[in-house]
C-alpha positions in Angstrom: 34.7 328.2 -42.2 32.2 329.6 -38.9 34.8 329.5 -36.1 34.7 327.6 -33.1 33.4 329.6 -30.2 33.8 327.1 -27.8 34.0 323.0 -27.4 32.4 321.4 -24.4 33.6 318.1 -23.9 30.8 316.8 -21.4 32.1 314.1 -19.1 35.5 314.8 -20.4 37.8 314.0 -17.6 38.2 310.6 -18.6 40.4 308.9 -20.6 38.9 310.1 -23.7 37.9 313.6 -23.2 41.6 313.9 -21.8 42.7 312.8 -25.1 40.5 314.8 -27.3 41.2 317.8 -25.3 45.3 317.3 -25.8 45.0 316.6 -29.2 43.2 319.7 -30.1 44.8 322.4 -28.1 48.4 320.2 -29.5 47.5 320.8 -32.5 46.8 324.6 -32.6 43.0 324.0 -33.3 41.1 325.9 -30.9 42.8 327.7 -28.1 42.6 326.0 -24.3 40.4 328.6 -22.7 37.4 328.0 -25.5 37.5 324.3 -23.7 35.5 323.7 -20.8 35.6 320.2 -19.5 33.0 318.3 -16.8 33.0 315.6 -14.4 30.4 314.5 -11.9 33.3 315.3 -9.1 35.8 318.0 -9.1 38.1 315.2 -7.7 38.0 313.6 -11.2 38.9 317.7 -12.6 42.1 316.9 -10.8 43.2 314.3 -14.1 42.7 317.2 -16.5 46.6 318.7 -17.0 46.1 321.0 -19.9 46.7 324.2 -19.1 44.3 327.1 -19.8 41.0 324.7 -20.3 38.6 325.2 -18.1 36.7 322.9 -15.8 33.4 322.7 -14.4 31.1 320.2 -12.8 28.5 321.6 -14.5 27.5 320.3 -17.4 24.6 323.5 -18.5 27.2 325.5 -17.9 29.8 324.1 -20.0 27.4 323.5 -22.9 25.7 326.8 -22.7 27.2 329.1 -25.9 29.3 326.1 -27.1 28.9 325.9 -31.2 30.4 321.9 -30.2 29.5 319.3 -27.5 31.0 316.3 -27.1 29.8 313.7 -24.6 32.8 311.6 -23.2 30.6 309.3 -21.4 30.3 305.4 -21.4 27.5 304.3 -23.7 25.1 303.7 -21.1 25.7 306.4 -19.2 24.4 308.9 -21.9 20.3 309.1 -21.2 21.3 310.1 -17.9 23.8 313.0 -18.6 21.6 314.3 -20.9 18.1 314.6 -18.3 
């Protein structure tokens, strides 16, 4: 199986993204330094309490080089995020 280089959780500072990041790192599936969580606002990133996970407000930077990209947004927001 191919190794996961990086996981980008786009909009991942919410409950869903935080749960995914905590689950992945808690089970030791991917080291936290290979996970990037994004949010629209820097204040939202303060809710992410997963040590070692990278945080940014730049979705493009987070997705660049990721082998897995997970959209952690409400269904009505995905078009705006992907634009």
